Every structure is written in C-alpha cells, then in structure tokens.
Legacy VTK file of the C-alpha trace (Angstrom):
# vtk DataFile Version 3.0
C-alpha trace
ASCII
DATASET POLYDATA
POINTS 639 float
41.197 31.698 62.727
40.387 32.318 66.152
37.055 30.424 67.961
35.188 31.576 71.013
32.787 28.623 71.758
30.486 29.919 75.007
28.408 27.164 75.333
25.328 26.850 78.411
25.529 25.246 81.636
28.438 22.755 81.582
30.074 20.722 84.324
33.585 21.399 83.006
35.519 24.379 84.464
37.403 26.458 81.922
41.040 25.861 81.696
41.629 30.037 82.640
39.775 29.576 85.826
40.957 26.449 86.464
44.815 28.226 86.118
43.541 31.015 88.463
42.494 28.464 91.227
46.084 27.337 90.898
47.334 30.777 91.513
44.919 31.651 94.541
46.276 27.896 95.958
50.177 29.151 95.380
49.866 32.110 96.615
47.474 32.566 99.579
47.909 28.730 101.001
46.326 25.462 100.935
43.456 26.055 103.531
42.545 29.557 101.955
42.823 28.295 98.356
40.428 25.192 98.961
37.824 27.588 100.436
38.350 30.071 97.004
38.157 26.958 94.999
34.750 25.897 96.089
33.419 29.327 96.231
34.828 29.936 92.823
32.889 26.650 91.485
29.599 26.847 92.974
29.426 30.588 91.708
30.580 29.510 88.019
27.904 26.873 88.139
25.569 29.432 89.675
25.952 31.786 87.216
26.012 29.302 84.462
22.877 28.094 85.345
21.413 31.218 85.586
22.553 32.026 81.743
20.975 29.101 80.665
17.772 29.800 82.372
17.869 33.533 80.186
19.114 31.464 76.972
15.822 29.584 77.444
13.563 32.381 78.277
12.299 32.603 74.619
13.994 35.890 74.410
12.454 38.520 76.428
15.837 39.484 78.582
18.080 39.597 75.843
20.865 41.646 76.527
22.730 43.322 73.087
25.931 45.342 72.686
26.509 47.791 70.208
28.779 47.517 67.631
31.424 50.869 68.122
34.393 52.142 66.599
37.409 52.413 69.227
41.012 52.053 69.834
41.855 48.289 70.417
44.278 47.340 72.853
45.442 43.904 73.233
47.967 43.113 76.161
48.915 40.218 78.627
48.684 40.647 82.369
50.917 38.502 84.600
51.990 39.084 88.147
56.178 38.863 88.583
58.941 39.987 91.180
61.094 42.936 90.988
64.743 41.952 90.874
68.205 43.839 89.938
69.546 42.712 86.531
73.150 43.332 88.514
73.005 41.151 91.310
76.596 40.402 93.258
75.609 37.146 94.150
77.249 35.601 97.853
77.399 32.430 98.036
78.564 29.381 99.861
82.277 28.946 98.801
83.350 25.880 101.025
83.724 23.420 98.974
81.611 19.898 99.575
84.902 17.716 99.604
85.936 19.309 102.962
82.212 19.219 104.621
79.361 17.948 102.556
76.921 20.798 104.437
78.117 23.917 106.462
75.595 25.334 108.910
74.954 29.376 108.919
76.187 30.593 112.370
75.570 34.205 112.441
73.968 36.260 109.454
73.646 40.130 109.055
69.614 41.320 108.862
68.123 41.494 105.628
67.425 45.108 104.771
70.560 46.332 106.165
72.835 48.639 104.274
76.725 47.467 103.958
79.802 49.256 102.768
82.687 47.227 101.184
84.152 44.889 103.368
81.477 45.091 106.125
80.448 41.935 107.922
77.700 39.730 106.182
77.776 36.117 107.666
79.731 33.599 109.616
79.510 29.590 108.708
80.581 26.811 111.247
84.142 26.260 110.558
84.744 23.368 113.148
84.833 20.874 110.475
87.534 22.804 108.962
89.601 23.151 111.876
89.813 19.465 112.639
90.886 18.654 109.179
93.693 21.812 109.835
95.080 19.483 112.765
95.082 16.521 110.565
96.688 17.940 107.735
99.682 19.726 109.841
100.719 16.709 111.120
100.643 14.719 107.644
102.572 17.949 106.569
105.429 17.360 108.963
105.814 13.714 107.684
105.827 14.665 104.346
108.946 17.117 105.471
110.497 14.135 107.069
110.180 12.031 104.357
112.034 14.709 102.249
114.952 14.834 104.358
114.787 10.869 104.676
114.736 10.847 100.579
117.449 13.549 100.155
119.808 11.162 102.619
119.399 8.549 100.541
120.451 10.099 97.733
123.713 11.669 98.733
124.276 7.940 100.170
123.750 6.588 96.476
126.223 9.066 94.859
128.785 8.849 97.566
128.928 5.056 96.920
129.566 5.624 93.326
132.211 7.598 93.580
133.764 5.420 96.635
133.715 2.588 94.285
135.309 4.183 91.117
137.734 6.079 93.099
138.655 3.584 95.577
137.282 0.182 95.838
137.609 -0.197 91.797
141.298 0.418 91.663
142.333 -1.487 95.350
141.019 -4.563 93.322
142.869 -3.997 90.125
145.992 -3.487 91.809
145.277 -7.220 93.469
144.514 -8.634 90.299
147.415 -6.908 88.009
149.728 -7.802 90.953
148.926 -11.845 90.845
149.356 -11.466 86.859
152.729 -9.871 87.622
153.654 -12.841 90.094
152.184 -15.450 88.333
154.394 -14.508 85.802
157.454 -14.447 87.368
156.644 -17.711 88.629
156.555 -19.195 85.259
159.961 -17.717 83.841
161.542 -19.235 87.047
160.104 -22.229 86.301
161.027 -22.511 82.753
164.264 -21.627 83.727
164.516 -24.860 86.217
163.081 -26.867 83.712
165.369 -25.979 81.140
168.372 -26.624 83.650
166.769 -29.946 84.824
166.669 -30.942 80.976
170.606 -30.430 80.758
171.503 -32.556 83.478
168.953 -35.266 82.195
171.412 -35.600 78.940
174.218 -35.940 81.001
172.653 -38.420 83.555
172.384 -36.358 86.933
168.668 -36.793 87.144
165.922 -39.301 86.488
163.352 -38.622 83.637
160.592 -38.574 86.761
162.373 -35.534 88.386
162.321 -33.901 84.565
158.722 -34.589 84.116
158.052 -33.381 87.837
159.564 -29.909 86.407
157.781 -30.012 82.832
154.411 -30.514 85.278
155.364 -27.165 86.992
155.571 -25.071 84.320
152.291 -25.953 82.607
150.913 -25.470 86.226
152.451 -21.627 86.519
151.079 -20.922 82.927
147.953 -21.864 83.409
147.696 -20.161 86.680
149.167 -16.690 84.942
146.330 -17.374 82.302
143.624 -17.491 85.268
145.111 -14.387 86.774
145.049 -12.958 83.507
141.423 -13.907 82.967
140.229 -12.694 86.443
141.757 -9.182 85.808
140.185 -8.936 82.441
136.969 -9.645 83.515
136.995 -7.378 86.634
138.129 -4.504 84.480
135.416 -4.770 81.442
132.466 -6.971 83.048
132.401 -6.500 86.856
133.155 -2.365 86.848
130.017 -1.865 84.196
127.396 -4.079 86.607
128.645 -2.269 89.388
128.707 0.953 88.052
125.181 0.146 86.066
123.942 -0.739 89.894
125.059 2.288 91.693
123.654 4.548 88.966
120.334 2.691 89.470
120.597 3.322 92.760
121.194 7.105 92.647
118.129 7.269 89.755
115.739 5.498 92.438
116.877 7.877 95.224
116.485 10.919 92.718
112.601 9.627 91.990
112.171 8.966 95.499
113.037 12.187 96.508
110.915 14.140 93.670
107.946 12.135 94.715
108.260 12.945 98.404
109.097 16.666 97.389
105.790 16.459 95.547
103.811 14.763 98.103
105.049 17.710 100.553
104.081 20.125 97.360
100.295 18.603 97.693
100.197 18.814 101.480
101.269 22.360 101.445
98.351 23.030 99.086
95.851 21.067 100.970
97.075 22.870 103.986
96.416 26.253 101.995
93.319 25.403 100.592
92.370 24.615 104.078
93.120 27.945 105.630
91.318 29.745 102.644
88.060 27.796 103.443
88.130 28.454 106.966
88.455 32.310 106.243
85.690 31.838 103.532
83.250 31.053 106.658
83.771 34.338 107.616
81.979 36.805 104.378
82.353 40.058 103.711
80.782 42.635 101.577
82.595 43.060 98.412
80.796 45.982 97.345
78.000 48.328 98.678
74.425 47.430 98.540
71.462 46.399 100.615
71.589 43.155 102.134
68.949 40.708 100.144
68.508 37.202 101.462
68.429 34.467 98.479
65.184 32.773 99.144
64.317 30.091 96.750
61.555 27.926 96.148
62.769 24.768 94.654
60.733 22.692 91.856
58.991 20.461 94.543
57.047 23.602 95.980
59.447 23.846 99.275
60.873 26.980 100.189
64.434 27.636 101.250
64.654 30.640 103.748
68.285 31.867 104.276
68.497 32.123 108.345
70.829 30.928 111.519
70.807 27.149 111.717
70.369 26.835 107.911
72.556 23.897 106.324
74.234 25.313 103.393
75.524 23.144 100.055
78.168 24.284 97.940
77.632 26.997 95.766
74.291 27.838 97.053
73.548 31.761 97.237
73.056 33.368 100.551
72.778 36.911 99.976
72.317 39.541 96.942
73.659 42.584 96.688
71.664 44.654 93.792
72.381 47.208 92.026
69.135 49.436 92.237
70.093 51.540 89.370
69.486 48.196 86.991
65.907 46.758 87.785
64.258 44.298 86.206
61.306 42.328 86.506
60.668 38.650 85.643
57.127 36.815 85.152
55.301 34.088 83.579
53.596 33.629 81.214
51.213 30.279 80.153
51.958 28.339 77.018
48.966 29.691 75.429
49.872 32.863 75.366
53.975 32.762 75.060
53.737 32.416 71.204
52.677 36.457 70.800
55.583 37.400 73.416
58.826 38.478 71.557
61.891 40.192 72.401
61.653 44.044 72.278
57.981 44.313 73.232
56.919 47.227 75.429
55.332 46.869 78.611
54.304 49.078 81.846
54.852 47.887 85.228
52.869 48.615 88.043
53.316 48.224 91.582
51.505 48.734 95.163
54.046 50.298 96.876
54.242 52.921 93.914
50.111 53.922 93.099
49.342 55.170 90.213
52.843 54.942 88.410
52.856 53.161 85.082
56.859 52.185 84.875
58.188 51.562 81.327
59.881 48.595 80.692
60.899 46.230 77.762
61.339 42.885 77.382
64.803 41.622 77.183
64.702 37.681 77.132
61.916 34.709 76.521
63.075 31.736 77.420
63.105 29.001 74.872
62.144 25.867 77.586
59.141 25.625 80.209
59.745 26.359 83.873
60.150 23.069 86.093
56.634 22.535 87.220
55.368 21.067 90.981
52.325 20.059 92.564
50.590 23.097 92.639
50.865 23.665 88.585
50.472 20.207 87.480
50.881 19.706 83.473
50.618 23.194 82.873
53.464 24.785 81.062
54.882 28.468 82.121
57.488 30.095 80.509
59.824 33.200 82.082
59.951 36.178 80.507
62.554 39.163 81.970
61.329 42.995 81.577
64.065 45.439 81.987
62.751 48.434 83.392
63.551 51.720 81.659
63.812 54.448 83.959
63.696 52.775 87.728
62.023 55.231 90.311
63.237 56.002 93.653
61.681 53.571 96.274
61.816 50.741 94.157
63.617 47.556 95.246
64.134 43.705 95.161
61.218 41.383 96.118
58.342 43.990 95.150
55.178 42.076 93.899
54.714 43.910 89.971
51.951 43.826 87.595
53.217 43.342 83.896
51.157 44.671 81.276
52.557 43.482 77.911
51.818 45.357 74.881
51.054 42.779 72.108
49.203 44.904 69.587
47.521 48.261 69.177
44.412 49.290 66.447
43.013 52.945 66.533
39.034 53.103 65.529
38.123 49.528 64.581
34.986 48.531 65.085
34.588 45.887 68.142
32.211 43.985 69.862
32.750 41.613 72.938
34.130 38.188 72.392
31.129 36.861 73.756
29.147 37.385 70.912
30.958 35.764 68.239
30.448 32.152 68.134
32.427 29.947 65.574
30.314 27.119 63.243
31.548 25.032 60.568
34.836 26.946 60.081
32.931 30.709 60.271
32.115 33.356 62.668
28.932 34.609 63.534
26.635 36.856 65.580
22.993 36.784 66.154
20.499 39.970 65.819
17.409 40.318 67.306
14.918 42.558 65.903
11.435 43.080 66.727
11.322 39.396 67.853
12.951 38.372 64.908
16.120 36.270 65.566
18.748 36.580 62.493
22.701 35.327 61.971
25.163 37.494 60.630
28.477 36.073 59.083
31.110 38.006 60.286
35.027 38.474 59.456
37.034 38.780 62.969
40.436 40.122 63.267
42.672 40.598 66.152
41.346 39.508 70.222
42.131 40.092 73.735
40.136 38.569 76.278
37.036 41.423 75.978
36.959 42.224 72.870
37.200 40.983 69.423
37.833 43.109 66.107
35.529 43.100 63.074
36.595 43.431 59.805
33.336 42.371 57.734
29.846 41.388 58.219
28.731 43.989 60.598
28.556 48.164 60.549
29.156 50.767 63.184
25.794 51.086 65.633
24.476 47.627 64.877
23.244 45.940 67.790
24.121 42.355 68.514
23.111 39.753 70.982
25.706 38.847 74.318
26.493 35.259 74.932
25.419 34.208 70.953
26.336 30.845 71.880
23.323 29.907 73.848
20.976 31.560 71.293
22.193 29.468 67.979
19.642 27.178 68.246
17.046 30.130 67.149
18.635 30.776 64.003
19.093 28.659 60.970
22.664 27.214 60.398
24.616 25.523 57.876
23.802 21.792 58.229
27.644 20.300 59.208
28.537 16.802 57.855
29.413 14.348 59.872
32.961 14.936 59.198
32.948 18.576 60.210
31.111 17.283 63.333
34.029 15.422 64.346
36.641 18.347 63.427
34.340 20.494 65.436
34.453 18.250 68.327
37.843 17.304 68.131
39.487 20.964 67.111
41.469 22.639 70.473
39.946 26.496 70.359
43.354 28.863 70.978
42.033 31.987 72.807
45.221 33.892 71.084
45.103 37.758 70.925
45.941 38.018 67.353
44.849 36.034 64.309
47.396 33.881 62.584
47.938 35.252 58.682
45.318 33.066 56.444
46.707 30.062 54.655
46.692 31.505 50.760
44.209 28.973 49.173
44.419 28.062 45.090
41.410 28.678 42.996
40.818 25.296 42.239
40.651 25.016 45.968
37.899 27.904 46.163
36.095 26.613 43.636
35.232 23.359 45.226
37.007 21.339 42.595
39.641 18.695 43.048
43.431 19.856 43.463
45.364 19.323 40.065
47.768 15.813 40.244
50.668 16.312 42.594
52.923 13.402 40.530
53.015 14.721 36.742
55.461 13.248 35.148
58.236 15.084 33.349
57.517 15.377 29.543
60.016 13.659 27.248
62.639 16.256 25.801
60.858 16.120 22.254
57.604 17.112 23.346
56.681 20.769 21.987
53.228 22.661 23.395
50.549 22.039 20.571
51.462 18.685 19.421
48.744 15.793 18.210
49.342 12.210 17.895
49.303 12.831 13.856
52.752 14.817 14.491
54.558 11.665 16.583
56.450 8.909 15.695
55.296 5.237 16.654
57.769 5.409 19.110
56.826 8.928 20.233
53.495 7.324 20.628
54.739 4.359 22.269
56.589 6.723 25.009
53.470 8.754 25.426
51.619 5.618 26.326
53.852 4.264 28.811
53.777 7.620 30.732
49.625 8.205 30.499
49.761 4.305 32.013
51.900 5.400 34.664
49.262 8.202 35.508
46.850 5.733 36.367
45.676 3.915 39.296
47.669 0.737 40.031
46.510 -2.872 39.450
43.305 -2.541 38.049
43.651 -0.496 34.841
40.429 1.853 36.075
40.578 5.333 34.489
38.173 6.305 37.550
37.631 5.715 41.173
38.475 1.984 42.614
35.708 -0.467 41.941
32.461 0.330 44.365
33.058 3.998 44.654
32.699 7.333 42.502
34.120 10.441 42.474
33.126 13.321 44.756
30.522 15.929 44.270
31.927 19.586 43.121
29.899 21.748 45.298
31.436 22.319 49.019
27.364 22.815 50.005
27.038 19.059 49.348
27.753 17.029 52.475
29.890 14.139 50.363
32.223 16.838 49.055
36.000 15.853 49.119
34.498 12.096 50.082
34.605 9.180 47.965
31.282 7.755 48.461
29.842 4.088 47.593
28.333 3.894 44.135
24.444 3.975 44.085
22.376 1.574 42.943
21.753 1.994 39.305
24.798 4.027 38.647
27.188 2.947 35.762
30.585 2.401 36.821
33.515 4.243 35.123
35.512 1.865 32.945
38.894 2.251 30.918
37.355 3.494 27.542
40.239 3.291 25.810
41.187 -0.152 23.764
44.651 -1.371 24.093
47.705 0.457 22.333
45.829 3.502 22.268
45.994 6.597 25.016
43.870 9.540 26.064
42.606 11.893 22.813
43.804 15.360 23.250
41.310 17.769 24.379
39.514 20.341 22.311
40.972 21.916 19.562
42.854 18.611 18.519
46.144 19.861 20.439
47.216 18.688 23.922
48.063 21.984 26.650
51.683 22.602 27.427
53.747 21.074 30.013
54.070 22.662 32.935
57.276 23.939 33.983
60.058 21.306 36.196
58.537 21.388 40.098
55.734 22.904 39.380
51.990 21.908 39.831
49.981 21.357 36.525
47.081 23.414 35.826
43.697 22.686 37.405
41.295 20.346 35.210
38.363 22.712 32.874
35.487 23.346 35.109
33.229 21.630 32.969
35.180 18.395 32.716
34.156 16.938 36.203
37.515 15.316 36.983
36.789 12.274 34.812
38.832 10.907 31.971
38.274 12.047 28.585
37.856 15.593 26.379
36.793 17.510 29.604
39.277 16.294 32.265
43.168 15.420 33.119
44.986 12.435 32.631
43.630 9.731 34.985
45.672 9.625 37.942
LINES 1 640
639 0 1 2 3 4 5 6 7 8 9 10 11 12 13 14 15 16 17 18 19 20 21 22 23 24 25 26 27 28 29 30 31 32 33 34 35 36 37 38 39 40 41 42 43 44 45 46 47 48 49 50 51 52 53 54 55 56 57 58 59 60 61 62 63 64 65 66 67 68 69 70 71 72 73 74 75 76 77 78 79 80 81 82 83 84 85 86 87 88 89 90 91 92 93 94 95 96 97 98 99 100 101 102 103 104 105 106 107 108 109 110 111 112 113 114 115 116 117 118 119 120 121 122 123 124 125 126 127 128 129 130 131 132 133 134 135 136 137 138 139 140 141 142 143 144 145 146 147 148 149 150 151 152 153 154 155 156 157 158 159 160 161 162 163 164 165 166 167 168 169 170 171 172 173 174 175 176 177 178 179 180 181 182 183 184 185 186 187 188 189 190 191 192 193 194 195 196 197 198 199 200 201 202 203 204 205 206 207 208 209 210 211 212 213 214 215 216 217 218 219 220 221 222 223 224 225 226 227 228 229 230 231 232 233 234 235 236 237 238 239 240 241 242 243 244 245 246 247 248 249 250 251 252 253 254 255 256 257 258 259 260 261 262 263 264 265 266 267 268 269 270 271 272 273 274 275 276 277 278 279 280 281 282 283 284 285 286 287 288 289 290 291 292 293 294 295 296 297 298 299 300 301 302 303 304 305 306 307 308 309 310 311 312 313 314 315 316 317 318 319 320 321 322 323 324 325 326 327 328 329 330 331 332 333 334 335 336 337 338 339 340 341 342 343 344 345 346 347 348 349 350 351 352 353 354 355 356 357 358 359 360 361 362 363 364 365 366 367 368 369 370 371 372 373 374 375 376 377 378 379 380 381 382 383 384 385 386 387 388 389 390 391 392 393 394 395 396 397 398 399 400 401 402 403 404 405 406 407 408 409 410 411 412 413 414 415 416 417 418 419 420 421 422 423 424 425 426 427 428 429 430 431 432 433 434 435 436 437 438 439 440 441 442 443 444 445 446 447 448 449 450 451 452 453 454 455 456 457 458 459 460 461 462 463 464 465 466 467 468 469 470 471 472 473 474 475 476 477 478 479 480 481 482 483 484 485 486 487 488 489 490 491 492 493 494 495 496 497 498 499 500 501 502 503 504 505 506 507 508 509 510 511 512 513 514 515 516 517 518 519 520 521 522 523 524 525 526 527 528 529 530 531 532 533 534 535 536 537 538 539 540 541 542 543 544 545 546 547 548 549 550 551 552 553 554 555 556 557 558 559 560 561 562 563 564 565 566 567 568 569 570 571 572 573 574 575 576 577 578 579 580 581 582 583 584 585 586 587 588 589 590 591 592 593 594 595 596 597 598 599 600 601 602 603 604 605 606 607 608 609 610 611 612 613 614 615 616 617 618 619 620 621 622 623 624 625 626 627 628 629 630 631 632 633 634 635 636 637 638
C-alpha cells in the first residue's frame, strides 16, 4: 500500500528535488547549477514556511479540492537522446601491440552526407611505417636463414650417400684385403713349419729353429684373427654407428629448415599485418549515411570529444553512420520507478525540433543492472531503457533530445483527488474534511497514483470536498492512538512513491479477527489415529504415544502450558495497544501452570472427541474464538 507524507516546514529536502538539482548540475554546468540549487533551496524553505503558517492559522485559509470522476493516466516522463538502432560504427582498428595510442590527423566534418567508399578519417601512421622498415630487414634475414638451412640439409644428405656408396665400401675392401694377406701368411708359415719339423726329425735343424717356426705360425694365426675381427666390427658396428650419426645430422638439418621457414612465414604475416594496419589508418565509408561523431561521457564525468589531434585507443568508436529508417531513444529511469517499466509498454516521444507531434514508441529493452555512477549522480541508481520509434517522422536525426512519456496505466471514470489530500496513519489512509468550521477525518481506500493524483476506491463520494495538504491539518482531528511499536515502524518505514499499488497480501480469518495464528509445528498424527477418537478408544500404548506427542508440542524445559514465567498472553483485540506483544504479568494475576498431572494429557474439547488431524503439509485450524488461546477445552494443545 502506498503512503504519502506531506509534513509542514522541514529542513530536509525531498529526494525528488535533490535528483532534480543534480540533473540541473549535469545539464547546465556547475556554475549555473549552483545558482539554481541555491534558488531552489530558498524557494523550498519559503514555500514550506508559508504552508506551515497557513496550516496554523486556524483554518481560515483552508484550500479544498472536490473529488471528481475523470480519466486517470499514470505515466513516467524522462529525457533521453535519439539514436539509430542500426548504426554502422567506425572504430579504430589499429592494434595496441603496434602502437598504444594513435592520433587523428584529419577527419570529415560532422553531419556530412557520404557515399560508400568516401574518405572519412586519416590516422597518424608514422610509427607503423617505422615498424614496417624494421620488419623488412627482419624478413630479409629470415629468407637468408632459410637458404642456409636448405644448404645444410643437402650437405647432410650427400654425406650419408658418400659414406654408404664410397667410404664404407673402400674401408671394407681394405679390411678384407688384410684378412686375405693374413690367411696367406698363415698358410705359408704352416708349410714352412712342417718342413722344419721333418728336417728336425732327420737332424738337419736344431730345436731352437723349430720353436722359432712354431712361434711364427702362432703369431700369423693371431694376426688373422685380429684382421677378421676388425672386418666384423666395421661391418656390424662402425657402419651402423656412422649411419645413425648421418641420419641425425639430416633430421637436425630438416628441423632447422622447418624452423627457419616458419620464422619466415611469421615475419611475412607480421609484415602483411603492418601493411594492413597502415591501410586502416586511412578510413573510408562502408555504406551511405550521415557522419555522426562518437562522442561519449566516461563514468568519471569527463567527455570524449572526437576531433583532430585526439589520441585513440584500440576499438574506440570514431564515427557512426546511423540508419534513419530505424531510430530509437535511450533514457534513464530512477530505481524507484524502474519496477513499473517492462518490455512491450507503449510510450510517446516528443522532440523540440518537431513541435506538437507525439511520436509513438515501444519499450524493447530494460537493463537488469544500473548504469555506472559518477560524481554528479552520487549513489543514485538509474537503469537504461530503450524505446523503439515505431514510425520515424521526417527530420528526425541522431543526437536530438527527446522527452519520453511511458504509459504505465490508464483508468476511465475513476474517482480521484490530489495526492496531498491523502495522508497515512497507522497503516491506513485518511482525508480531512472541513464543513462549517468542523474538522473531520475520513478513512479512504486508495488505488493507483501518479505524481499528482490518487485513485479513491472507497470512503469518498463524487463531489465531496477534502482539504489540501491534509498532513498539515491532521492535528485538528482525532486519530487512533498508535502504539510504540507502530510509531517505530512508522519512523523506520520507507515511503515508496509508486505509480500503481502492489497486490495486497491475503490474510487468514484468524489474522483478520486478531487471534493468534495457528501453530506451524503441529506434528504428524500416528497412522492408527482416526477422526473422532477419544481416550477411551485408545490402548495404553496409544495413550503413551499421544502423551509424547503433546509433550513435544509444549514449551521446552519448563513444563509450562502457557507463556514463560513472568509473561502473560497477548490480548485478542487489535485496538488494544498490547496486541501481539508478550507483556509482564501484572501484580495479582495468576500464572498459568500445567494443570495436568504426570501421566495424563489434555482432555478432548467439547463433545468428548478430538478434532480430525490436518492433512499432511497443511496448517491446523485456528483455535475456537472463546478459548482465549490457552490450555484446556477452549484452546489448542499447548505450543
């Protein structure tokens, strides 16, 4: 339920006026904004003082309004800026790895109509040209390294072929020749030894000469074994080792060649990228359109103005070419009203350059997150809303300031009064009437409201007059006295000026009658339980089980059937100030003790039968109205 507070003179400026002052600061400059804030503050205090003087004048200058039936329109009005929903954005495509900032040397004037391919902007490419020269030298060195690597690979391949087809065969032949020579020497020495043995047997040679021939044969045999071993080692091991080494040299040369070729490709790609970056310094139009500079405001309150000499960052927008057939408006809505706005709502756009024309629009997007705040907005949260212009008129262009009126709700033939004629007290709303010098209050039920009117659903009739600024005259009527708890709630409540009322929270009959709510921790009844059972129908085991259930429902630790010691139950009337509050026990008031001795449990209510258990998951029924919420036949089991 919405509440409206219109206090007399107060040194606190309302939030809405504070927001308006900040808007003036943003739009009109700091100096003019300070003057405006001072004038608004003085004017607010003066008006509040005059209103307070009128309210204390005894009612002679009372202003009244008549409750009338009329069309109620609730809409949100905010300022926005026209833009195109289909913008071809021209951005700085020079990458930061080549140059961190690049300067605009020359740019086409804003507002110029261009055709596809026309020149738009020229960026400073001097640093890129220097990098191109350095990269050209690196590219030549990479090409030279590739030639050298190819030569090394061919040399390694030829060396393997030379070994297998030349060096290996030559060395193998030499080893075989040596083996042949050693075999011939051994054969000759063996024959000479046999001849010396025959001569020794006949006594023609001495034993010493014979031993010399035997030694010569053994030495030749060892030389033959050595020559054969050398041939085998060369054929089986030296060849394999040499082939592996030559293959390794070939593989290394091939890997080195691949690396040099890859380095050459990288240098060529880098050279092509630098050439492409230099070409991107000369920007042309990708389509027809009207040139609009991409001026922006940063979150720190500083503006980015596109002009010659400006240093651009990578991906920064420079120019936009909007499509005049697809226009939109973006506005910001305060967090106090954004909850009413949703996609699909209708709106009207008003532009100063197209006077007396309401341009129909539709909301197509509502941001889920607030826009970044800056120095001027402070902690105020605003959400961006995008509206699509359904039928763009001739003469509309990007950058125009537009007034957006978003239609929230309309009601025909409803009873309305100004919002300042209604005030809130104790959760209810009242109007004040003044007839023939007699002040009287009138409780009313309100519906939707806007910044000026509130819909009256009940409590007033058409044609009745109510006092303007009712909050200042409420001391002249008798209002229900509020409890301390309600006063604190009123002090801490935040009054939200929303344009439509939220659906009222449904209340249970028990809450409407002021009775205590039914217990939420009612245990599940046993499976043998049947509606209408009495203790006489139970066995001893069943009685013990029921006793345990009732003991679990009682207060922990004390065995008391009522409230804790020193407290008494709340009274049942809502009009009583102590309703809903546990009050200390008054002197002489008897405390409620457990009236049931050990071994028993509470008797059934009237009729001698227990009520049926509630369904699983459902709250139990409220206690009978005459039981007082305490133990015994008139109330539910103790909680």
